[in-house]
SEVO-216745 format. One line per field, with one value per residue (C-alpha): x, y negated, z negated; residue in three letters; residue number from 1. Coordinates in Angstrom, 3 decimals, decimal comma, always signed. Example, Ala and Ser with C-alpha at 12.3 -4.5 7.8 and 13.67 -1.06 7.14 Angstrom:
BEGIN
px <- [+12,300; +13,670]
py <- [+4,500; +1,060]
pz <- [-7,800; -7,140]
aa <- [ALA; SER]
i <- [1; 2]
END
This chain:
BEGIN
px <- [-39,438; -39,699; -39,475; -39,320; -35,843; -35,169; -35,286; -38,708; -37,589; -39,347; -36,828; -37,286; -34,897; -34,157; -36,877; -36,708; -36,340; -36,061; -32,459; -33,404; -33,122; -31,645; -29,561; -30,737; -31,500; -33,161; -34,889; -37,582; -36,728; -39,817; -39,321; -39,534; -38,635; -39,387; -36,563; -35,074; -31,649; -29,480; -28,008; -25,362; -26,587; -27,175; -24,389; -26,699; -29,147; -32,582; -36,317; -39,297; -37,477; -38,304; -37,284; -37,563; -36,160; -35,118; -33,030; -31,273; -30,692; -32,424; -32,475; -33,104; -33,448; -34,210; -35,807; -34,715; -32,239; -33,168; -34,262; -32,300; -33,586; -31,488; -30,674; -28,379; -29,217; -27,792; -27,992; -27,654; -26,322; -27,724; -24,929; -22,074; -23,885; -22,871; -24,165; -22,927; -23,589; -24,793; -22,557; -25,361; -27,778; -31,456; -32,015; -34,053; -34,484; -38,128; -41,031; -38,963; -40,251; -43,134; -42,180; -43,328; -42,798; -44,414; -44,180; -46,585; -46,562]
py <- [+112,551; +116,312; +119,305; +123,092; +124,594; +127,595; +129,972; +128,694; +126,436; +123,069; +120,221; +116,680; +113,948; +110,355; +107,973; +105,094; +104,484; +101,387; +101,077; +101,136; +103,822; +107,249; +109,778; +112,848; +116,206; +119,023; +122,265; +124,137; +127,803; +129,938; +133,404; +134,969; +131,524; +128,296; +125,790; +122,876; +123,336; +120,273; +120,178; +117,810; +114,220; +112,320; +109,952; +106,904; +105,734; +105,628; +105,479; +105,617; +107,505; +110,184; +113,738; +116,953; +120,481; +121,953; +125,068; +125,289; +121,552; +118,691; +115,421; +112,122; +108,793; +105,188; +104,065; +101,284; +100,393; +97,464; +94,783; +96,189; +98,577; +101,655; +102,542; +105,472; +109,104; +112,026; +115,795; +118,383; +121,708; +124,484; +126,935; +124,465; +122,989; +119,453; +116,220; +114,864; +111,385; +111,227; +109,063; +106,715; +104,673; +104,077; +101,387; +99,060; +98,136; +97,142; +99,412; +102,207; +101,957; +104,476; +107,199; +110,799; +114,047; +117,423; +120,732; +122,724; +126,436]
pz <- [-183,120; -183,041; -180,713; -180,768; -180,352; -178,098; -181,088; -182,215; -185,065; -185,335; -185,302; -186,623; -185,549; -186,513; -187,614; -190,010; -193,720; -195,898; -194,676; -190,962; -188,289; -189,035; -187,083; -189,000; -187,355; -189,299; -188,329; -190,261; -190,783; -191,328; -192,762; -196,202; -197,527; -195,659; -195,756; -193,828; -192,256; -191,648; -188,144; -186,720; -186,765; -183,536; -182,493; -182,637; -185,260; -183,593; -184,294; -181,924; -179,171; -176,610; -177,430; -175,410; -175,711; -172,361; -171,596; -174,980; -175,235; -177,028; -175,115; -176,927; -175,147; -175,967; -179,187; -181,469; -184,198; -186,422; -183,917; -180,951; -178,292; -177,561; -173,959; -174,746; -173,985; -175,982; -175,529; -178,306; -177,017; -179,231; -178,304; -178,891; -181,936; -180,998; -179,476; -176,160; -174,800; -171,210; -169,002; -167,952; -170,055; -169,392; -166,752; -168,999; -172,648; -172,946; -173,859; -175,349; -178,914; -178,807; -176,362; -176,555; -174,705; -174,291; -172,464; -170,353; -171,030]
aa <- [UNK; UNK; UNK; UNK; UNK; UNK; UNK; UNK; UNK; UNK; UNK; UNK; UNK; UNK; UNK; UNK; UNK; UNK; UNK; UNK; UNK; UNK; UNK; UNK; UNK; UNK; UNK; UNK; UNK; UNK; UNK; UNK; UNK; UNK; UNK; UNK; UNK; UNK; UNK; UNK; UNK; UNK; UNK; UNK; UNK; UNK; UNK; UNK; UNK; UNK; UNK; UNK; UNK; UNK; UNK; UNK; UNK; UNK; UNK; UNK; UNK; UNK; UNK; UNK; UNK; UNK; UNK; UNK; UNK; UNK; UNK; UNK; UNK; UNK; UNK; UNK; UNK; UNK; UNK; UNK; UNK; UNK; UNK; UNK; UNK; UNK; UNK; UNK; UNK; UNK; UNK; UNK; UNK; UNK; UNK; UNK; UNK; UNK; UNK; UNK; UNK; UNK; UNK; UNK; UNK]
i <- [1; 2; 3; 4; 5; 6; 7; 8; 9; 10; 11; 12; 13; 14; 15; 16; 17; 18; 19; 20; 21; 22; 23; 24; 25; 26; 27; 28; 29; 30; 31; 32; 33; 34; 35; 36; 37; 38; 39; 40; 41; 42; 43; 44; 45; 46; 47; 48; 49; 50; 51; 52; 53; 54; 55; 56; 57; 58; 59; 60; 61; 62; 63; 64; 65; 66; 67; 68; 69; 70; 71; 72; 73; 74; 75; 76; 77; 78; 79; 80; 81; 82; 83; 84; 85; 86; 87; 88; 89; 90; 91; 92; 93; 94; 95; 96; 97; 98; 99; 100; 101; 102; 103; 104; 105]
END
């Protein structure tokens, strides 16, 4: 999944590889030189999840890991530069494999 951070960087999170789901989190820095910056990894490995940037935070929810569906929700705080797990999980496990999000400007 991906989203735009509060400072305008484009972030890419998680996904899958030959080894299964990933917890990666990188942001594209565009300036004189374009480069990817590695940010703190998510707590859970996940692919096919919902992702949204809101008020200086990135929220990720659901998705999958291998054959299991994720119900956990995590929040990345851009100021603290760390991931926090929300105290409650999603209420169901089905249909979370191809979620998307967007913003109206």
